[in-house]
N, C-alpha and C positions, 0 to 999 in steps of 0.2 A: 146590662150589667146586673149582677146579683142573681138570685134565684138558684134553684137546685134542679132544674129540669134536665132531661136527658141531653147529653152532648155538651153540657157546660161543666168544665172541670174546675174544681176549687183551686185557687192559687196555691202553689207549693210554698209552704211557709219555711223560711230560713231564719234561724236564731243565731245571732252573733253575740259572742261572749268576750269580755275583756276585764282586766283587773287593774286597779290602782292601788298602790301600796303593796309591794311584793310580800308574800308570806314570810320569807326569810328575813325581811327587815323588821326586826322585833320592836323597834321603837315607833313604828308607824302602824296605824290602823290599816286594814285591808278591806277593799270593796270589790265585789264582782258586780259588773253591770251587764245587762243583756237587753237586746232589743230584737223583736221579730220584724221581718220586712213588712208586716201589716201595721207597724207603729206601736205595738204593745211593748212597754218598757218595764223592767224590774231591776232591783238591786238588793244585794245582801251585804251586810256589814259585820266585820269581826274586829273587835277592839284589840289594840296592841297588848293590853293587860291580859285578856283571855288567851291570846296567842302565846304569850310568854308562859302563862300557867300551864297550858296544855303541852307545850313543847318541853318544858322543864319536867313535868310529871311523866310524860310518855317517851321521851327520847331514850333510845336504847331498848325499849320494849316494842315500839311500833316502827317498822321499817318504812321508809319513804314518807315520813310524817308530813313533810312540807307539801308534797304532791297530794297526800290524802286530805290535808286541810284545804287545799285549793279545790279539790273535788267536792268537799263538804259545802263550801261556799257556793259552788256551782249548783249542787244538788238543791239547796234551799232556794236558790234564785229561780231555777227553771222547773222544779217538780210539778207545779200546778199549771204550766203554760205550754205543755208539750203536744197537746191535741193538734193533729194535722201538720205537725212539724216534720219535714222530710230531711232537713240537713241542719247540723250544728257546726258553726265555725268558731274555733277557739283561738285566742291570742297566742302569740309565740313566746310568751314570757316565762314559760315553764317547760319541763320535759314533757313534750306532747305525747310521746309514745306511752309513758307511764300513765298520764291522765286519761288517754284514750282507752287503756286497758283497765284502769281502776274505776272510772266513772260508771260503766254499766253494772258494776257490782252493787252500787247503791240503788239501782233501779231494778234489781233482779227479781223482786217479788212478783211484779206484774210484767216483767220483760219490756218495759216502756221504750227502751232504746233499740229494740230489735230491728226495726225497719228505718231507723234514722242513721244517716251517714254522719260521721264525726270527722271533720277536716280541720287542718291547721290553717290559720289565716296566711294569705300570700304576703310575702315580705314587701312586694312592690305596691300593694294596694293602699289606698288612703286609710285614715283611721276607721276602725270598725264602728258599726252602729252602737255596739256595746260600750265602746270607749267613752263616748259622750255622756252616757248614763253613769258610768263608773266614776269619771272625773268630777262630775257635778256633785255626786254623793260624797266622794272623798273630800272635796273642798267644802263640804257642808252647805252647799247651795241647794241641795235637794235631800229630803229625808229618805233613808233607806226603807224599802218595803219590808225587809226582814232584818232584825238585829239579833245576831246569834248570841245565845247565852252559853255558858260553859257546859251546862247539862245537855243542851242541844247538840253540841259538838261531840261530847262523850257518847251520847246515845247512838250516834251514827258512825263514830270512829271504828267500831268493831264490826261493822256491817261489810267490811271489805273481804271477809272470808268467802271463798267460793262455795 
């Protein structure tokens, strides 16, 4: 086990992502939880107050704002843990097609997602690895790794341009 000698292939890392507290539920905080199949866990937290402020301020100006906020939470959660990841599996709680198209726009500077497959979680599979992380953070049994501030969201909100 281990080592990097010839013929030994690194494990293909899979990152599973889930949300607790839907973005469109403005009275609830939202948490994105993710976990790689090697056990690394991360979560990002967006308070209901900041969600309300951003949506009130930009609704009508920013199309697909719910999906974009979802992508921003994912971005902050996974941006530093993508090395050697080959596949990302995202929960079914949002318009997957939009998220799959929008998410790479946040990583376009270094094209980080170029060789990573992005799939939607299978409906019949058990809870995702990310679900456990998200729900513990949402229920305040675990601290979030990243707590988003309004400026952090605004700084990334306009990065969706191609």
